[in-house]
PDB file of N, CA, C and O in Angstrom:
ATOM      1  N   MET A   1       0.844  -1.174   0.000  1.00  0.00           N
ATOM      2  CA  MET A   1       0.000   0.000   0.000  1.00  0.00           C
ATOM      3  C   MET A   1       0.890   1.238   0.000  1.00  0.00           C
ATOM      4  O   MET A   1       1.750   1.388   0.868  1.00  0.00           O
ATOM      5  N   SER A   2       0.688   2.108  -0.956  1.00  0.00           N
ATOM      6  CA  SER A   2       1.547   3.269  -1.076  1.00  0.00           C
ATOM      7  C   SER A   2       0.728   4.553  -1.073  1.00  0.00           C
ATOM      8  O   SER A   2       0.823   5.370  -1.989  1.00  0.00           O
ATOM      9  N   GLN A   3      -0.071   4.714  -0.036  1.00  0.00           N
ATOM     10  CA  GLN A   3      -0.849   5.931   0.072  1.00  0.00           C
ATOM     11  C   GLN A   3      -0.024   6.981   0.787  1.00  0.00           C
ATOM     12  O   GLN A   3       0.622   6.692   1.794  1.00  0.00           O
ATOM     13  N   GLU A   4      -0.043   8.198   0.269  1.00  0.00           N
ATOM     14  CA  GLU A   4       0.713   9.263   0.885  1.00  0.00           C
ATOM     15  C   GLU A   4      -0.104   9.917   1.987  1.00  0.00           C
ATOM     16  O   GLU A   4      -1.325  10.036   1.886  1.00  0.00           O
ATOM     17  N   ALA A   5       0.581  10.337   3.036  1.00  0.00           N
ATOM     18  CA  ALA A   5      -0.106  10.991   4.144  1.00  0.00           C
ATOM     19  C   ALA A   5      -0.563  12.387   3.747  1.00  0.00           C
ATOM     20  O   ALA A   5      -1.627  12.834   4.174  1.00  0.00           O
ATOM     21  N   ALA A   6       0.224  13.075   2.939  1.00  0.00           N
ATOM     22  CA  ALA A   6      -0.124  14.434   2.536  1.00  0.00           C
ATOM     23  C   ALA A   6      -0.722  14.427   1.139  1.00  0.00           C
ATOM     24  O   ALA A   6      -0.235  13.719   0.257  1.00  0.00           O
ATOM     25  N   PRO A   7      -1.776  15.211   0.933  1.00  0.00           N
ATOM     26  CA  PRO A   7      -2.353  15.282  -0.406  1.00  0.00           C
ATOM     27  C   PRO A   7      -1.393  15.975  -1.370  1.00  0.00           C
ATOM     28  O   PRO A   7      -0.563  16.787  -0.961  1.00  0.00           O
ATOM     29  N   GLU A   8      -1.520  15.642  -2.657  1.00  0.00           N
ATOM     30  CA  GLU A   8      -0.642  16.238  -3.654  1.00  0.00           C
ATOM     31  C   GLU A   8      -1.094  17.647  -4.014  1.00  0.00           C
ATOM     32  O   GLU A   8      -0.287  18.479  -4.430  1.00  0.00           O
ATOM     33  N   GLN A   9      -2.380  17.909  -3.855  1.00  0.00           N
ATOM     34  CA  GLN A   9      -2.908  19.222  -4.178  1.00  0.00           C
ATOM     35  C   GLN A   9      -3.006  20.048  -2.899  1.00  0.00           C
ATOM     36  O   GLN A   9      -3.193  19.489  -1.819  1.00  0.00           O
ATOM     37  N   PRO A  10      -2.882  21.369  -3.006  1.00  0.00           N
ATOM     38  CA  PRO A  10      -3.046  22.203  -1.818  1.00  0.00           C
ATOM     39  C   PRO A  10      -4.488  22.112  -1.313  1.00  0.00           C
ATOM     40  O   PRO A  10      -5.430  21.983  -2.094  1.00  0.00           O
ATOM     41  N   LEU A  11      -4.634  22.182  -0.001  1.00  0.00           N
ATOM     42  CA  LEU A  11      -5.959  22.106   0.596  1.00  0.00           C
ATOM     43  C   LEU A  11      -6.736  23.384   0.315  1.00  0.00           C
ATOM     44  O   LEU A  11      -6.154  24.469   0.301  1.00  0.00           O
ATOM     45  N   PRO A  12      -8.039  23.271   0.092  1.00  0.00           N
ATOM     46  CA  PRO A  12      -8.842  24.490  -0.048  1.00  0.00           C
ATOM     47  C   PRO A  12      -8.892  25.222   1.289  1.00  0.00           C
ATOM     48  O   PRO A  12      -8.729  24.617   2.349  1.00  0.00           O
ATOM     49  N   SER A  13      -9.115  26.502   1.225  1.00  0.00           N
ATOM     50  CA  SER A  13      -9.148  27.275   2.467  1.00  0.00           C
ATOM     51  C   SER A  13     -10.350  26.863   3.308  1.00  0.00           C
ATOM     52  O   SER A  13     -11.394  26.473   2.784  1.00  0.00           O
ATOM     53  N   GLN A  14     -10.180  26.958   4.613  1.00  0.00           N
ATOM     54  CA  GLN A  14     -11.253  26.569   5.515  1.00  0.00           C
ATOM     55  C   GLN A  14     -12.370  27.603   5.468  1.00  0.00           C
ATOM     56  O   GLN A  14     -12.134  28.789   5.237  1.00  0.00           O
ATOM     57  N   GLY A  15     -13.576  27.133   5.689  1.00  0.00           N
ATOM     58  CA  GLY A  15     -14.733  28.019   5.677  1.00  0.00           C
ATOM     59  C   GLY A  15     -14.785  28.883   6.928  1.00  0.00           C
ATOM     60  O   GLY A  15     -13.947  28.748   7.820  1.00  0.00           O
ATOM     61  N   PRO A  16     -15.758  29.758   6.991  1.00  0.00           N
ATOM     62  CA  PRO A  16     -15.863  30.659   8.138  1.00  0.00           C
ATOM     63  C   PRO A  16     -16.130  29.930   9.451  1.00  0.00           C
ATOM     64  O   PRO A  16     -15.874  30.476  10.524  1.00  0.00           O
ATOM     65  N   SER A  17     -16.645  28.700   9.377  1.00  0.00           N
ATOM     66  CA  SER A  17     -16.914  27.946  10.603  1.00  0.00           C
ATOM     67  C   SER A  17     -15.618  27.431  11.231  1.00  0.00           C
ATOM     68  O   SER A  17     -15.617  27.027  12.393  1.00  0.00           O
ATOM     69  N   GLY A  18     -14.522  27.441  10.480  1.00  0.00           N
ATOM     70  CA  GLY A  18     -13.246  26.989  11.014  1.00  0.00           C
ATOM     71  C   GLY A  18     -13.082  25.481  10.958  1.00  0.00           C
ATOM     72  O   GLY A  18     -12.081  24.953  11.444  1.00  0.00           O
ATOM     73  N   GLY A  19     -14.043  24.779  10.377  1.00  0.00           N
ATOM     74  CA  GLY A  19     -13.977  23.323  10.303  1.00  0.00           C
ATOM     75  C   GLY A  19     -13.055  22.874   9.192  1.00  0.00           C
ATOM     76  O   GLY A  19     -12.546  23.691   8.425  1.00  0.00           O
ATOM     77  N   ALA A  20     -12.842  21.563   9.108  1.00  0.00           N
ATOM     78  CA  ALA A  20     -11.995  21.005   8.057  1.00  0.00           C
ATOM     79  C   ALA A  20     -12.682  21.172   6.705  1.00  0.00           C
ATOM     80  O   ALA A  20     -13.911  21.176   6.636  1.00  0.00           O
ATOM     81  N   PRO A  21     -11.918  21.309   5.643  1.00  0.00           N
ATOM     82  CA  PRO A  21     -12.516  21.383   4.298  1.00  0.00           C
ATOM     83  C   PRO A  21     -13.333  20.135   4.003  1.00  0.00           C
ATOM     84  O   PRO A  21     -12.964  19.037   4.420  1.00  0.00           O
ATOM     85  N   LYS A  22     -14.420  20.293   3.301  1.00  0.00           N
ATOM     86  CA  LYS A  22     -15.308  19.165   3.021  1.00  0.00           C
ATOM     87  C   LYS A  22     -14.586  18.073   2.247  1.00  0.00           C
ATOM     88  O   LYS A  22     -14.842  16.891   2.475  1.00  0.00           O
ATOM     89  N   GLY A  23     -13.697  18.439   1.342  1.00  0.00           N
ATOM     90  CA  GLY A  23     -12.964  17.448   0.575  1.00  0.00           C
ATOM     91  C   GLY A  23     -12.107  16.566   1.468  1.00  0.00           C
ATOM     92  O   GLY A  23     -12.023  15.356   1.257  1.00  0.00           O
ATOM     93  N   LEU A  24     -11.476  17.166   2.458  1.00  0.00           N
ATOM     94  CA  LEU A  24     -10.639  16.403   3.378  1.00  0.00           C
ATOM     95  C   LEU A  24     -11.487  15.470   4.231  1.00  0.00           C
ATOM     96  O   LEU A  24     -11.111  14.320   4.458  1.00  0.00           O
ATOM     97  N   LEU A  25     -12.620  15.954   4.699  1.00  0.00           N
ATOM     98  CA  LEU A  25     -13.517  15.115   5.486  1.00  0.00           C
ATOM     99  C   LEU A  25     -14.015  13.936   4.663  1.00  0.00           C
ATOM    100  O   LEU A  25     -14.074  12.810   5.156  1.00  0.00           O
ATOM    101  N   GLN A  26     -14.371  14.193   3.417  1.00  0.00           N
ATOM    102  CA  GLN A  26     -14.837  13.126   2.521  1.00  0.00           C
ATOM    103  C   GLN A  26     -13.738  12.089   2.322  1.00  0.00           C
ATOM    104  O   GLN A  26     -13.999  10.886   2.348  1.00  0.00           O
ATOM    105  N   GLN A  27     -12.500  12.562   2.120  1.00  0.00           N
ATOM    106  CA  GLN A  27     -11.381  11.648   1.909  1.00  0.00           C
ATOM    107  C   GLN A  27     -11.140  10.802   3.154  1.00  0.00           C
ATOM    108  O   GLN A  27     -10.888   9.602   3.044  1.00  0.00           O
ATOM    109  N   MET A  28     -11.214  11.406   4.324  1.00  0.00           N
ATOM    110  CA  MET A  28     -11.011  10.664   5.569  1.00  0.00           C
ATOM    111  C   MET A  28     -12.100   9.616   5.763  1.00  0.00           C
ATOM    112  O   MET A  28     -11.816   8.503   6.207  1.00  0.00           O
ATOM    113  N   GLU A  29     -13.341   9.959   5.434  1.00  0.00           N
ATOM    114  CA  GLU A  29     -14.434   8.993   5.556  1.00  0.00           C
ATOM    115  C   GLU A  29     -14.229   7.816   4.617  1.00  0.00           C
ATOM    116  O   GLU A  29     -14.489   6.671   4.990  1.00  0.00           O
ATOM    117  N   GLU A  30     -13.767   8.085   3.407  1.00  0.00           N
ATOM    118  CA  GLU A  30     -13.516   7.008   2.445  1.00  0.00           C
ATOM    119  C   GLU A  30     -12.377   6.111   2.917  1.00  0.00           C
ATOM    120  O   GLU A  30     -12.456   4.889   2.787  1.00  0.00           O
ATOM    121  N   LEU A  31     -11.322   6.707   3.462  1.00  0.00           N
ATOM    122  CA  LEU A  31     -10.207   5.908   3.969  1.00  0.00           C
ATOM    123  C   LEU A  31     -10.641   5.060   5.164  1.00  0.00           C
ATOM    124  O   LEU A  31     -10.237   3.903   5.281  1.00  0.00           O
ATOM    125  N   MET A  32     -11.453   5.624   6.044  1.00  0.00           N
ATOM    126  CA  MET A  32     -11.940   4.862   7.199  1.00  0.00           C
ATOM    127  C   MET A  32     -12.831   3.700   6.745  1.00  0.00           C
ATOM    128  O   MET A  32     -12.760   2.607   7.307  1.00  0.00           O
ATOM    129  N   ALA A  33     -13.660   3.934   5.740  1.00  0.00           N
ATOM    130  CA  ALA A  33     -14.506   2.867   5.215  1.00  0.00           C
ATOM    131  C   ALA A  33     -13.656   1.756   4.605  1.00  0.00           C
ATOM    132  O   ALA A  33     -13.948   0.575   4.793  1.00  0.00           O
ATOM    133  N   ALA A  34     -12.608   2.130   3.879  1.00  0.00           N
ATOM    134  CA  ALA A  34     -11.718   1.131   3.283  1.00  0.00           C
ATOM    135  C   ALA A  34     -10.978   0.362   4.369  1.00  0.00           C
ATOM    136  O   ALA A  34     -10.811  -0.853   4.267  1.00  0.00           O
ATOM    137  N   LEU A  35     -10.539   1.057   5.399  1.00  0.00           N
ATOM    138  CA  LEU A  35      -9.841   0.399   6.507  1.00  0.00           C
ATOM    139  C   LEU A  35     -10.770  -0.572   7.226  1.00  0.00           C
ATOM    140  O   LEU A  35     -10.363  -1.684   7.563  1.00  0.00           O
ATOM    141  N   THR A  36     -11.998  -0.167   7.461  1.00  0.00           N
ATOM    142  CA  THR A  36     -12.968  -1.033   8.117  1.00  0.00           C
ATOM    143  C   THR A  36     -13.228  -2.285   7.284  1.00  0.00           C
ATOM    144  O   THR A  36     -13.318  -3.388   7.823  1.00  0.00           O
ATOM    145  N   ALA A  37     -13.348  -2.111   5.971  1.00  0.00           N
ATOM    146  CA  ALA A  37     -13.559  -3.261   5.089  1.00  0.00           C
ATOM    147  C   ALA A  37     -12.357  -4.190   5.112  1.00  0.00           C
ATOM    148  O   ALA A  37     -12.519  -5.410   5.135  1.00  0.00           O
ATOM    149  N   ASP A  38     -11.146  -3.626   5.108  1.00  0.00           N
ATOM    150  CA  ASP A  38      -9.935  -4.446   5.155  1.00  0.00           C
ATOM    151  C   ASP A  38      -9.857  -5.221   6.466  1.00  0.00           C
ATOM    152  O   ASP A  38      -9.504  -6.400   6.469  1.00  0.00           O
ATOM    153  N   LEU A  39     -10.181  -4.573   7.570  1.00  0.00           N
ATOM    154  CA  LEU A  39     -10.137  -5.246   8.865  1.00  0.00           C
ATOM    155  C   LEU A  39     -11.197  -6.337   8.961  1.00  0.00           C
ATOM    156  O   LEU A  39     -10.953  -7.398   9.535  1.00  0.00           O
ATOM    157  N   SER A  40     -12.367  -6.075   8.400  1.00  0.00           N
ATOM    158  CA  SER A  40     -13.424  -7.090   8.394  1.00  0.00           C
ATOM    159  C   SER A  40     -12.990  -8.310   7.591  1.00  0.00           C
ATOM    160  O   SER A  40     -13.232  -9.446   8.000  1.00  0.00           O
ATOM    161  N   GLN A  41     -12.351  -8.076   6.450  1.00  0.00           N
ATOM    162  CA  GLN A  41     -11.871  -9.188   5.623  1.00  0.00           C
ATOM    163  C   GLN A  41     -10.774  -9.957   6.344  1.00  0.00           C
ATOM    164  O   GLN A  41     -10.751 -11.187   6.309  1.00  0.00           O
ATOM    165  N   LEU A  42      -9.867  -9.241   6.997  1.00  0.00           N
ATOM    166  CA  LEU A  42      -8.798  -9.893   7.749  1.00  0.00           C
ATOM    167  C   LEU A  42      -9.385 -10.731   8.878  1.00  0.00           C
ATOM    168  O   LEU A  42      -8.938 -11.853   9.118  1.00  0.00           O
ATOM    169  N   ASP A  43     -10.374 -10.197   9.566  1.00  0.00           N
ATOM    170  CA  ASP A  43     -11.015 -10.940  10.656  1.00  0.00           C
ATOM    171  C   ASP A  43     -11.676 -12.205  10.115  1.00  0.00           C
ATOM    172  O   ASP A  43     -11.562 -13.271  10.719  1.00  0.00           O
ATOM    173  N   ALA A  44     -12.362 -12.094   8.988  1.00  0.00           N
ATOM    174  CA  ALA A  44     -13.005 -13.263   8.384  1.00  0.00           C
ATOM    175  C   ALA A  44     -11.963 -14.299   7.983  1.00  0.00           C
ATOM    176  O   ALA A  44     -12.163 -15.496   8.187  1.00  0.00           O
ATOM    177  N   ASP A  45     -10.856 -13.843   7.415  1.00  0.00           N
ATOM    178  CA  ASP A  45      -9.791 -14.770   7.033  1.00  0.00           C
ATOM    179  C   ASP A  45      -9.210 -15.478   8.253  1.00  0.00           C
ATOM    180  O   ASP A  45      -8.967 -16.685   8.220  1.00  0.00           O
ATOM    181  N   LEU A  46      -8.992 -14.731   9.318  1.00  0.00           N
ATOM    182  CA  LEU A  46      -8.440 -15.332  10.533  1.00  0.00           C
ATOM    183  C   LEU A  46      -9.425 -16.311  11.168  1.00  0.00           C
ATOM    184  O   LEU A  46      -9.029 -17.372  11.650  1.00  0.00           O
ATOM    185  N   GLN A  47     -10.697 -15.954  11.168  1.00  0.00           N
ATOM    186  CA  GLN A  47     -11.713 -16.844  11.742  1.00  0.00           C
ATOM    187  C   GLN A  47     -11.800 -18.140  10.942  1.00  0.00           C
ATOM    188  O   GLN A  47     -11.927 -19.220  11.519  1.00  0.00           O
ATOM    189  N   SER A  48     -11.731 -18.036   9.618  1.00  0.00           N
ATOM    190  CA  SER A  48     -11.852 -19.242   8.792  1.00  0.00           C
ATOM    191  C   SER A  48     -10.612 -20.119   8.893  1.00  0.00           C
ATOM    192  O   SER A  48     -10.708 -21.336   8.737  1.00  0.00           O
ATOM    193  N   SER A  49      -9.461 -19.530   9.149  1.00  0.00           N
ATOM    194  CA  SER A  49      -8.236 -20.325   9.243  1.00  0.00           C
ATOM    195  C   SER A  49      -7.969 -20.805  10.669  1.00  0.00           C
ATOM    196  O   SER A  49      -7.036 -21.580  10.879  1.00  0.00           O
ATOM    197  N   ALA A  50      -8.749 -20.374  11.644  1.00  0.00           N
ATOM    198  CA  ALA A  50      -8.526 -20.756  13.041  1.00  0.00           C
ATOM    199  C   ALA A  50      -8.733 -22.258  13.249  1.00  0.00           C
ATOM    200  O   ALA A  50      -8.093 -22.855  14.115  1.00  0.00           O
ATOM    201  N   GLY A  51      -9.606 -22.859  12.476  1.00  0.00           N
ATOM    202  CA  GLY A  51      -9.880 -24.283  12.624  1.00  0.00           C
ATOM    203  C   GLY A  51      -8.946 -25.173  11.824  1.00  0.00           C
ATOM    204  O   GLY A  51      -9.088 -26.395  11.844  1.00  0.00           O
ATOM    205  N   ARG A  52      -7.982 -24.569  11.114  1.00  0.00           N
ATOM    206  CA  ARG A  52      -7.062 -25.347  10.277  1.00  0.00           C
ATOM    207  C   ARG A  52      -5.613 -25.076  10.677  1.00  0.00           C
ATOM    208  O   ARG A  52      -4.938 -24.282  10.022  1.00  0.00           O
ATOM    209  N   PRO A  53      -5.123 -25.715  11.732  1.00  0.00           N
ATOM    210  CA  PRO A  53      -3.755 -25.436  12.190  1.00  0.00           C
ATOM    211  C   PRO A  53      -2.686 -25.796  11.176  1.00  0.00           C
ATOM    212  O   PRO A  53      -1.586 -25.248  11.236  1.00  0.00           O
ATOM    213  N   GLU A  54      -2.970 -26.704  10.240  1.00  0.00           N
ATOM    214  CA  GLU A  54      -1.972 -27.087   9.256  1.00  0.00           C
ATOM    215  C   GLU A  54      -1.709 -25.969   8.246  1.00  0.00           C
ATOM    216  O   GLU A  54      -0.695 -25.997   7.550  1.00  0.00           O
ATOM    217  N   ASP A  55      -2.594 -25.003   8.159  1.00  0.00           N
ATOM    218  CA  ASP A  55      -2.416 -23.887   7.232  1.00  0.00           C
ATOM    219  C   ASP A  55      -1.666 -22.708   7.851  1.00  0.00           C
ATOM    220  O   ASP A  55      -1.394 -21.725   7.161  1.00  0.00           O
ATOM    221  N   THR A  56      -1.333 -22.790   9.120  1.00  0.00           N
ATOM    222  CA  THR A  56      -0.657 -21.668   9.752  1.00  0.00           C
ATOM    223  C   THR A  56       0.800 -21.612   9.286  1.00  0.00           C
ATOM    224  O   THR A  56       1.455 -22.647   9.160  1.00  0.00           O
ATOM    225  N   PRO A  57       1.306 -20.402   9.031  1.00  0.00           N
ATOM    226  CA  PRO A  57       2.695 -20.282   8.571  1.00  0.00           C
ATOM    227  C   PRO A  57       3.691 -20.680   9.658  1.00  0.00           C
ATOM    228  O   PRO A  57       3.394 -20.564  10.847  1.00  0.00           O
ATOM    229  N   ALA A  58       4.858 -21.142   9.256  1.00  0.00           N
ATOM    230  CA  ALA A  58       5.876 -21.585  10.202  1.00  0.00           C
ATOM    231  C   ALA A  58       6.584 -20.417  10.832  1.00  0.00           C
ATOM    232  O   ALA A  58       7.477 -20.609  11.657  1.00  0.00           O
TER     233      ALA A  58
END
């Protein structure tokens, strides 16, 4: 995985409310959703392999 921590484009200026730019919030939500999906898949893989000790790596 080669995702960069910093965006390549400059961030838009913050609105008068002082909150994070909507684009950044949207990007963070998408990354969190992807992370949750990856963790769910990893958990499913671990649960399915728990009953098969012969498949565990040395």
